[in-house]
TIBATOR-529907 format. One record per residue: x, y, z of N, C-alpha, C in turn; residue number from 1. Coordinates in nm, 4 decimals. Each point is the difference from the previous one (the first is absolute). Layout:
REM TIBATOR-529907
NODE       n_X       n_Y       n_Z      ca_X      ca_Y      ca_Z       c_X       c_Y       c_Z  seq
NODE         X         Y         Z         X         Y         Z         X         Y         Z  NUM
...
REM end
This chain:
REM TIBATOR-529907
NODE       n_X       n_Y       n_Z      ca_X      ca_Y      ca_Z       c_X       c_Y       c_Z  seq
NODE   -2.0992   -1.2695    0.4967    0.1495   -0.0886    0.0239    0.0641   -0.0032   -0.1980    1
NODE    0.0644    0.0389    0.0245    0.1206   -0.0320   -0.1422    0.0400   -0.1737    0.0039    2
NODE   -0.0626   -0.0794   -0.0481    0.0439   -0.1221   -0.0339    0.1302    0.0148   -0.0487    3
NODE    0.0991   -0.1445    0.0768    0.1348   -0.0047   -0.0708   -0.0143    0.0247   -0.1620    4
NODE   -0.0551   -0.1268   -0.0155   -0.0098   -0.0323   -0.1770   -0.0035    0.1287   -0.0953    5
NODE   -0.0329    0.0958    0.0656   -0.0424    0.1520   -0.0778    0.1469    0.0459    0.0304    6
NODE    0.0511    0.0058    0.1224    0.1167    0.0474   -0.0205    0.0972   -0.0364   -0.0462    7
NODE   -0.0266   -0.1184   -0.0109    0.1390   -0.0780   -0.1532   -0.0237    0.1065   -0.0936    8
NODE   -0.0997    0.0101   -0.0484    0.0162    0.1124   -0.1514    0.0572    0.0975    0.0227    9
NODE    0.0658    0.0075   -0.1259    0.0703    0.1508   -0.0174   -0.0200    0.1088   -0.0257   10
NODE   -0.1783    0.0080   -0.0322   -0.0492    0.1200    0.0345   -0.0160    0.0398    0.1234   11
NODE   -0.0493   -0.1145    0.0651   -0.0175    0.0452    0.1480    0.1281    0.0066    0.0935   12
NODE    0.1005   -0.0172   -0.0357    0.1210   -0.0214    0.0052    0.0605    0.1983    0.0001   13
NODE   -0.0939    0.0332   -0.1205    0.0130    0.1296   -0.0503   -0.0434    0.1039    0.1254   14
NODE   -0.1469   -0.0688    0.0242   -0.0710    0.1231    0.0761    0.0541   -0.0212    0.1589   15
NODE    0.0451   -0.0875    0.0381    0.0265   -0.0214    0.1366    0.1542    0.0974   -0.0120   16
NODE    0.0662    0.0372   -0.0936    0.1393    0.0821    0.0731   -0.0597    0.1227   -0.0800   17
NODE   -0.1098    0.0363   -0.0556   -0.0169    0.1295   -0.0085   -0.0751    0.0056    0.1564   18
NODE   -0.0660   -0.0786    0.0342   -0.0141    0.0319    0.1688    0.0611    0.0516    0.1084   19
NODE    0.1009   -0.0930   -0.0525    0.1132    0.0163    0.0959    0.0607    0.0817   -0.0187   20
NODE    0.0342    0.0932   -0.0546    0.0713    0.1314   -0.0437   -0.0868    0.1000    0.0631   21
NODE   -0.1055    0.0276    0.0584   -0.0648    0.0791    0.0858    0.0099    0.0108    0.1016   22
NODE   -0.0296   -0.1462    0.0650    0.0051   -0.0218    0.1827    0.1186   -0.1365   -0.0272   23
NODE    0.1128   -0.0522   -0.0357    0.0422   -0.0599    0.0372   -0.0119   -0.0613    0.1663   24
NODE    0.0268    0.0472    0.1116   -0.0218   -0.0228    0.1037   -0.1075   -0.0541    0.0534   25
NODE   -0.1058    0.0378   -0.0346   -0.1697   -0.0797   -0.0016   -0.0084   -0.0962   -0.0626   26
NODE    0.0811   -0.0879   -0.1244    0.0026   -0.0724   -0.0568    0.0877   -0.1483    0.0786   27
NODE    0.1460    0.0456    0.0424    0.0694   -0.0524    0.1026   -0.0744   -0.0648    0.0985   28
NODE   -0.0619    0.0738    0.0537   -0.0873    0.0017    0.1164   -0.1034   -0.1480   -0.0127   29
NODE   -0.0290    0.0377   -0.1499   -0.1464   -0.0983   -0.0102    0.0879   -0.1406   -0.0263   30
NODE    0.0975   -0.0262   -0.0324    0.0906   -0.0780   -0.0395    0.0661   -0.1272    0.1174   31
NODE    0.0517    0.1513    0.0910    0.0033   -0.1214    0.1383   -0.0837   -0.0184    0.0659   32
NODE   -0.1061    0.0377   -0.0002   -0.1005   -0.0953    0.0319   -0.0275    0.1008    0.1478   33
NODE    0.0263    0.1061    0.0040   -0.0045    0.0936    0.1156   -0.1603    0.0293    0.0582   34
NODE   -0.0494    0.0599   -0.1359   -0.1350    0.0465    0.0400   -0.1271   -0.1342   -0.0158   35
NODE   -0.0900    0.0179    0.1041   -0.0898   -0.0958   -0.0293   -0.1291   -0.0137   -0.1378   36
NODE    0.0161    0.1370   -0.0946   -0.0513   -0.0022   -0.1084    0.0642   -0.1183   -0.0932   37
REM end
């Protein structure tokens, strides 16, 4: 799991942006909390 503190860093934000590009729907589901994982 990625800690919130790491998400605050600009470098990690860039990585998250790249990760959201290929599968934004998957990332959105994770943020919504619909998935148990």
